[in-house]
N, C-alpha and C positions, 0 to 999 in steps of 0.2 A: 356087402354093400356099404358104401361110404355114408357117413352121417354129417349133416350140416346143423350145427347148433346156431340158432339165430337169437341174438341178444337184442332185445327191444328196450329202448329207453330214450328219453329226451336228452339233448345236449347237456353235459354237466352232471348227469345222473349217476355216473360211476361205471359205465360200460367198459371203458378202457382200463380202469383200475381193476375191475373184475377179471378181465382178460389177462392182465399181467400177473394177477394172483393165482389164477387157476390153470392157465394154459402156457406158462412160460417154459415148460419142460420140453416143448417141441412135439408133443403128442398130436397136436392138431395144426393145420395150416390156418393162420389167423389173417382175416381180412377186416381190419378195423377201419370203418368208414371208407370203403373202396370208392374211388372217384369215377371209375368207368366200369361198365358191365363186363368188358373184356377181361378185367382182372378176375372176376368170379368164374368166367368160362375157363380161363387158363388154370385156375385153381382146381376146378372140377376135373379137368383132364389129368391131373396128377393122381387121382384115385384116393387121395388121403382124406381123412376126416377134416371138416372145416369148422371154423368159428367165424360167423359173419355178424358184425355189429355196424349198424348204420341208423342214424336218427330218422331217416326217411321211412324206415320200416315201422315207425309208429303209426303211419297212415295205413289203415287196414287194407285198402285196395292195392297199395304198393306191396305190402307184405304178402297178401294172398297171391298176387301175380308172381312174386319172387319164389314162393313155396311151390307154386304150380310148375315154374320153369325148372326148379331143382328136381321135382318128382319126375318130370319128363325125362330127365337125364339119369334116372334111377338113383337119386340121392335121397335118402331118408332125412326128414327135417324135424327138428325139435325147436319149439319157440320158448324162450324164457324171457320173462320180464324181470327187471331188477327187483320189483316188489315181491315176486314169487321166490326169487333166489334168497333175498334177505329173510323172508318168512321161514323158508326151509332151514336156514342157518340159525334161526332163533333170534335174529337181529331186530325184528319188529313183531308186534303182537298181531293176533288174528284180527282184532278190531280195526287195525290200520290197513288191512288188506281187503276189507269187505267193499269198499267204495270202488267204483270204476274210474277209469281215466277218460 
């Protein structure tokens, strides 16, 4: 089963930088701020693992709907926030991650 990694963050938060750093090896099909939903549908049809980054996914309703559509197509999804990624990498302290967005 393919996996979609969903990177959530506001514009300018480092989503594209993270993608270039972690996924430039071609292991995943990257959709960085896709303009049309057909781009995602076409990517799903390839059967490859995906990385999807879109600032609209900060909106919980949009994100939940997108994850639901991925799951209907048998795509497992994982959501990452930039805050969570930086915490796991030791770049910010625990106290900086306790507040919500």
